[in-house]
Structure formats: structure tokens, C-alpha cells
C-alpha positions as CSV (number, residue, x, y, z in Angstrom):
1,E,125.5,25.3,100.8
2,A,125.6,28.5,98.9
3,V,129.4,28.6,99.1
4,E,129.6,25.1,97.8
5,K,127.6,26.0,94.6
6,Y,129.5,29.3,94.0
7,D,131.6,27.8,91.2
8,E,128.5,26.4,89.5
9,V,126.8,29.8,89.7
10,V,129.8,31.6,88.2
11,H,130.0,29.0,85.5
12,N,126.3,29.4,84.7
13,L,126.8,33.2,84.6
14,E,129.7,32.9,82.1
15,F,127.6,30.5,80.0
16,A,124.7,33.1,80.1
17,K,127.0,35.9,79.0
18,E,128.4,33.7,76.1
19,L,124.8,32.8,75.1
20,Q,123.8,36.5,75.2
21,K,126.7,37.4,72.9
22,T,125.8,34.6,70.5
23,F,122.2,35.8,70.3
24,S,123.3,39.4,69.8
25,G,125.6,38.3,66.9
26,L,122.8,36.3,65.3
27,S,120.4,39.2,65.7
28,Q,122.9,41.5,63.9
29,D,123.5,39.0,61.1
30,L,119.8,38.7,60.6
31,L,119.4,42.5,60.4
32,K,122.2,42.7,57.8
33,A,120.6,39.9,55.8
34,Q,117.3,41.7,55.9
35,K,118.9,45.0,54.7
36,K,120.6,43.2,51.8
37,A,117.3,41.5,50.8
38,Q,115.5,44.9,50.9
39,Q,118.3,46.4,48.7
40,R,118.1,43.6,46.2
41,E,114.3,43.9,46.1
42,S,114.6,47.7,45.6
43,L,117.1,47.1,42.7
44,L,114.7,44.5,41.1
45,K,111.8,46.9,41.3
46,L,113.9,49.7,39.8
47,E,115.0,47.5,37.0
48,A,111.4,46.5,36.3
49,E,110.4,50.2,36.3
50,K,113.2,50.9,33.8
51,K,112.0,48.1,31.5
52,K,108.5,49.4,31.7
53,L,109.6,53.0,30.9
54,C,111.8,51.8,28.1
55,T,108.9,49.9,26.5
56,I,106.6,52.9,26.9
57,L,109.1,55.2,25.2
58,Q,109.6,52.7,22.4
59,V,105.9,52.5,21.8
60,Q,105.5,56.3,21.9
61,Y,108.4,56.6,19.3
62,V,106.7,54.1,17.0
63,L,103.3,55.8,17.4
64,Q,104.8,59.3,16.8
65,N,106.2,58.1,13.5
66,F,102.7,57.4,12.4
67,T,102.0,61.1,12.5
68,Q,104.6,61.8,9.8
69,E,103.5,62.1,6.2
70,Y,106.1,59.9,4.6
71,V,105.4,57.1,7.1
72,Q,101.7,57.3,6.4
73,K,102.4,57.1,2.6
74,D,104.6,54.0,3.1
75,F,101.8,52.2,5.1
76,K,99.1,53.3,2.7
77,G,101.1,51.9,-0.2
78,G,102.7,49.0,1.6
79,V,106.2,50.1,0.4
80,N,109.7,50.6,1.9
81,G,109.2,47.6,4.2
82,A,105.9,48.8,5.6
83,I,102.9,46.5,5.5
84,Y,99.7,47.8,3.8
85,L,97.3,49.3,6.2
86,P,93.8,50.5,5.1
87,S,93.2,54.2,5.6
88,K,90.7,53.5,8.4
89,E,93.2,51.5,10.5
90,L,95.9,54.1,9.8
91,D,93.6,56.9,10.9
92,Y,92.9,55.0,14.2
93,L,96.7,54.7,14.8
94,I,97.2,58.3,14.1
95,R,94.4,59.4,16.4
96,F,95.8,57.0,19.1
97,A,99.2,58.5,18.7
98,K,98.0,62.0,19.1
99,L,96.1,61.0,22.2
100,T,98.9,59.1,23.9
101,C,102.0,60.9,22.8
102,P,102.4,64.4,24.2
103,E,103.8,67.2,22.0
104,R,107.5,67.7,22.5
105,N,108.8,71.2,23.3
106,E,112.1,71.4,21.5
107,N,113.1,74.4,23.6
108,L,113.3,72.3,26.8
């Protein structure tokens, strides 16, 4: 009886080997897709951080300009394209700029 089913057993073993190869290939494809997704996610996070940093640097640049005398005069007088700012509000911006913008060391 075992000899009669020998061909069936061999066929089932071959089928199992093919099935194992298929599962192995699918597993590798899934791992590759996961790595690609992680890389894309990392790139998106990096781009978001770059945008945040760019915005911060732009705001710091604008605030640092408020500490310059000629800029203050323009805003106090509302001239050269600057809107009029009362002295109190301008003082707030200058203080805020000094608190948030570190001094630059030109030697570095």
C-alpha cells in the first residue's frame, strides 16, 4: 500500500517545496516593501524638519532686523514700505528678538 502511494507522496513533497519557495519569495518581497516604506517615511520626516528649520531661520532673520536702528526708524515712521508700529509694540518685538535670536559670533 505504501509502494502504491509513492508517486503521490513524491508529488506532494514537490508541491510542498514549490509552496515553500513561493512563501519565501513573498516574505522577501514584503521585507523589501517595508524597507522602502521606511525610507520614504524617513525622507518625509527629513523634509518636514528642513521646512521647520527654514521657517525658524526666516523668522529669526526678520526678528534680528528689528534690532537694527534704521529698521526701527522705518517702522516708527511708517516709511520705506514698513507699516507704522507704535513704540511700545516695536519695543516688544525688539525684546522678543533679543530673547529668541542668539548673538552670532562672526569668527566661527
